[in-house]
N, CA and C of each residue as an Amber inpcrd file, in Angstrom:
protein
   255
  10.7660000 153.6930000 132.4210000  11.3650000 154.9390000 132.8530000
  12.6220000 155.2230000 132.0190000  12.8570000 156.4880000 131.7580000
  14.0290000 156.9260000 131.0090000  14.8740000 157.8280000 131.9050000
  16.1750000 157.5550000 131.9790000  17.0860000 158.3380000 132.8140000
  17.7090000 159.4480000 131.9780000  17.6340000 160.6790000 132.4970000
  18.2700000 161.8320000 131.8710000  19.5480000 162.1270000 132.6480000
  20.6390000 162.3780000 131.9330000  21.9240000 162.7320000 132.5290000
  22.2560000 164.1570000 132.1260000  22.5320000 165.0040000 133.1190000
  22.8840000 166.4000000 132.8660000  24.3300000 166.6030000 133.3090000
  25.1980000 166.9810000 132.3720000  26.6210000 167.1730000 132.6330000
  26.9180000 168.6680000 132.7190000  27.4690000 169.0980000 133.8620000
  27.7670000 170.5050000 134.0680000  29.2480000 170.8010000 133.8720000
  29.5390000 172.0550000 133.6460000  30.8990000 172.5190000 133.3850000
  31.8450000 172.2440000 134.5490000  31.3340000 172.2440000 135.7740000
  32.1890000 172.0300000 136.9500000  32.4970000 170.5570000 137.2160000
  32.0610000 169.6730000 136.3170000  32.3770000 168.2540000 136.4340000
  31.2970000 167.4060000 137.0840000  30.2710000 168.0310000 137.6200000
  29.1910000 167.2580000 138.2460000  28.2140000 166.7510000 137.1970000
  27.6090000 165.6100000 137.5150000  26.5870000 165.0230000 136.6630000
  25.3540000 164.7460000 137.5130000  24.1950000 165.1610000 137.0390000
  22.9410000 164.9030000 137.7210000  22.1400000 163.9050000 136.8940000
  21.4080000 163.0200000 137.5590000  20.5880000 162.0010000 136.8970000
  19.1800000 162.0550000 137.4920000  18.1890000 161.9280000 136.6460000
  16.8200000 161.7790000 137.1350000  15.9930000 161.0390000 136.0980000
  14.8530000 160.5330000 136.5240000  14.0100000 159.7080000 135.6540000
  12.7560000 160.4540000 135.2350000  12.3360000 160.1880000 134.0020000
  11.0460000 160.6470000 133.4950000  10.3250000 159.4380000 132.9140000
   9.0680000 159.6120000 132.5640000   8.2330000 158.4940000 132.1630000
   8.6040000 157.7640000 130.8920000   9.0670000 158.4830000 129.8650000
   9.3450000 157.8450000 128.5880000  10.3160000 158.7010000 127.7670000
  10.8330000 158.1700000 126.6540000  11.7900000 158.9260000 125.8340000
  11.2350000 160.2290000 125.2760000   9.9520000 160.2960000 124.9980000
   9.3620000 161.5350000 124.4940000   9.4590000 162.6380000 125.5440000
   9.1370000 162.3160000 126.7840000   9.2750000 163.2720000 127.8860000
  10.7380000 163.6500000 128.0890000  11.6320000 162.6780000 127.9540000
  13.0600000 162.9430000 128.1200000  13.5330000 163.9430000 127.0730000
  13.0470000 163.7960000 125.8660000  13.4310000 164.7290000 124.7920000
  12.9390000 166.1360000 125.1020000  11.7250000 166.2550000 125.6400000
  11.1890000 167.5680000 126.0160000  12.0200000 168.1930000 127.1300000
  12.3730000 167.3930000 128.1410000  13.1920000 167.8910000 129.2560000
  14.5700000 168.3240000 128.7570000  15.1950000 167.4980000 127.9220000
  16.5210000 167.8220000 127.3890000  16.4700000 169.1360000 126.6110000
  15.4450000 169.3070000 125.8160000  15.2890000 170.5410000 125.0390000
  15.2150000 171.7570000 125.9580000  14.4300000 171.6490000 127.0170000
  14.3050000 172.7770000 127.9550000  15.6140000 173.0570000 128.6800000
  16.3240000 172.0030000 129.0750000  17.5830000 172.1890000 129.8040000
  18.6160000 172.9000000 128.9350000  18.7690000 172.4750000 127.6780000
  19.7830000 173.0990000 126.8200000  19.3790000 174.5060000 126.3780000
  18.0970000 174.8330000 126.4340000  17.6490000 176.1740000 126.0490000
  17.5120000 177.1460000 127.2120000  17.2100000 176.6180000 128.4150000
  16.9420000 177.5000000 129.5500000  17.8710000 177.2860000 130.7360000
  18.6980000 176.2530000 130.7160000  19.5940000 175.9740000 131.8330000
  19.0510000 174.8680000 132.7290000  19.7890000 174.5840000 133.7870000
  19.4700000 173.4810000 134.6980000  19.1710000 174.0470000 136.0710000
  18.1690000 173.5000000 136.7320000  17.8860000 173.8670000 138.1150000
  17.7740000 172.6030000 138.9390000  18.1660000 172.7210000 140.1890000
  18.1790000 171.5500000 141.0520000  18.0260000 171.9990000 142.5030000
  17.3600000 171.1740000 143.2980000  17.2200000 171.4510000 144.7270000
  18.3170000 170.6830000 145.4450000  19.3030000 171.4150000 145.9590000
  20.4410000 170.7970000 146.6330000  20.3900000 171.0970000 148.1230000
  20.0470000 170.0880000 148.9070000  19.9720000 170.2050000 150.3660000
  19.0560000 171.3520000 150.7880000  17.9040000 171.4570000 150.1360000
  16.9260000 172.4740000 150.4830000  17.1710000 173.8320000 149.8590000
  18.1950000 173.9590000 149.0390000  18.4990000 175.2170000 148.3680000
  18.2680000 175.0400000 146.8750000  17.4280000 175.8930000 146.3180000
  17.1590000 175.8450000 144.8800000  18.3360000 176.4770000 144.1370000
  18.9770000 175.7120000 143.2590000  20.1480000 176.1780000 142.5120000
  19.8220000 176.2210000 141.0280000  20.1940000 177.3140000 140.3840000
  20.0050000 177.4730000 138.9410000  21.3600000 177.5570000 138.2700000
  21.5180000 176.8250000 137.1710000  22.7430000 176.8430000 136.3850000
  22.3930000 177.3660000 135.0010000  23.0310000 178.4620000 134.5740000
  22.7140000 179.0110000 133.2540000  23.1500000 178.0780000 132.1280000
  22.6220000 178.3340000 130.9710000  22.8460000 177.4870000 129.8030000
  24.3320000 177.2440000 129.5390000  25.1630000 178.2670000 129.6950000
  26.5790000 178.1060000 129.3650000  27.3140000 177.1620000 130.3090000
  26.6980000 176.7680000 131.4270000  27.3290000 175.8160000 132.3330000
  26.8950000 174.3730000 132.0660000  25.9330000 174.1800000 131.1800000
  25.4720000 172.8420000 130.8220000  26.2840000 172.3730000 129.6180000
  27.1090000 171.3300000 129.8110000  27.9250000 170.8160000 128.7110000
  27.1170000 169.9440000 127.7700000  26.3240000 169.0330000 128.3500000
  25.4800000 168.1860000 127.5110000  24.3870000 167.5410000 128.3390000
  23.3710000 167.0480000 127.6480000  22.2640000 166.3240000 128.2540000
  22.0840000 165.0550000 127.4450000  22.0510000 163.9070000 128.1130000
  21.8850000 162.6390000 127.4030000  20.7470000 161.8340000 128.0020000
  20.1910000 160.9390000 127.1970000  19.2210000 159.9520000 127.6650000
  19.1990000 158.8210000 126.6480000  18.8240000 157.6360000 127.1100000
  18.7680000 156.4630000 126.2330000  17.4240000 156.3860000 125.5380000
  17.4760000 156.0300000 124.2580000  16.2600000 155.7930000 123.4970000
  16.2320000 154.3170000 123.1090000  15.1880000 153.5960000 123.4860000
  15.1390000 152.1790000 123.1370000  15.0530000 151.9480000 121.6340000
  14.4210000 152.8530000 120.9030000  14.2750000 152.7180000 119.4580000
  14.6230000 154.0560000 118.8300000  15.7700000 154.1440000 118.1840000
  16.2350000 155.4150000 117.6160000  15.2210000 156.0430000 116.6710000
  14.5880000 155.2360000 115.8550000  13.6980000 155.7720000 114.8390000
  12.4650000 156.4670000 115.4190000  12.0880000 156.1400000 116.6460000
  10.9010000 156.7350000 117.2490000  11.0360000 158.2400000 117.3880000
  12.1780000 158.7120000 117.8910000  12.3510000 160.1360000 118.1380000
  13.3050000 160.8150000 117.1700000  14.3190000 160.1070000 116.7630000
  15.3780000 160.7450000 115.9940000  15.0150000 160.9650000 114.5340000
  14.0920000 160.1820000 114.0210000  13.7260000 160.3360000 112.6200000
  14.9120000 160.0830000 111.7190000  15.1910000 161.0160000 110.8200000
  16.2780000 160.8290000 109.8740000  17.6210000 161.2990000 110.4100000
  17.6660000 161.8200000 111.6340000  18.8980000 162.3910000 112.1760000
  19.6810000 161.3500000 112.9690000  20.5610000 160.6480000 112.3010000
  21.4110000 159.6400000 112.9410000  22.8640000 160.0310000 112.6990000
  23.3140000 161.0700000 113.3780000  24.6820000 161.5460000 113.1920000
  25.6570000 160.5890000 113.8630000  26.7710000 160.3810000 113.2190000
  27.8190000 159.5320000 113.7680000  29.0940000 160.3560000 113.8680000
  29.8620000 160.1880000 114.9530000  31.1090000 160.9430000 115.0560000
  32.1040000 160.4780000 114.0030000  32.9530000 161.3980000 113.5790000
  33.9840000 161.0180000 112.6300000  35.3090000 161.5980000 113.1050000
  36.3700000 160.9970000 112.6670000  37.6970000 161.4780000 113.0590000
  38.0950000 162.6570000 112.1910000  39.0050000 163.4540000 112.6920000
  39.4950000 164.5880000 111.9170000  40.3610000 164.0900000 110.7680000
  40.1500000 164.6340000 109.6110000  40.9120000 164.2370000 108.4330000
  41.9130000 165.3340000 108.0780000  43.0440000 164.9360000 107.5330000
  44.0600000 165.8780000 107.0710000  44.4280000 166.8950000 108.1530000
  44.5990000 166.4260000 109.3590000  44.8960000 167.3170000 110.4780000
  46.3600000 167.1510000 110.8850000  47.0660000 168.2440000 110.9590000
  48.4690000 168.2180000 111.3330000  48.5780000 168.2300000 112.8660000
  48.8940000 167.1040000 113.4610000  48.9560000 167.0010000 114.9170000
  50.0580000 167.8720000 115.5340000  51.0540000 168.2080000 114.7550000
  52.1390000 169.0390000 115.2770000  51.6480000 170.4380000 115.6210000
  50.5730000 170.8940000 115.0070000  50.0300000 172.2290000 115.2830000
  49.4540000 172.3000000 116.6960000  49.0960000 171.1620000 117.2680000
  48.5560000 171.1480000 118.6160000  49.6380000 171.3430000 119.6680000
  50.8610000 171.0480000 119.3510000  51.9300000 171.1050000 120.3330000
  52.6250000 172.4330000 120.3780000
């Protein structure tokens, strides 16, 4: 099972399981393109795309789904920190 994490703008995080990383990738794609929906205490709630901050899931083998796309975060270079203050 693969756990999908959906992070919303209001600070809430939802988690649910799907069968495998391929299914998780399909779900993540739909969530970021169409928004998030959830049944909360018997009420169907829809969250538009702009309220979804990110969607994450674990992949046991990066090469299976990611292919050549292995982006790594980098720090800001030549940035004047005084401009932030």
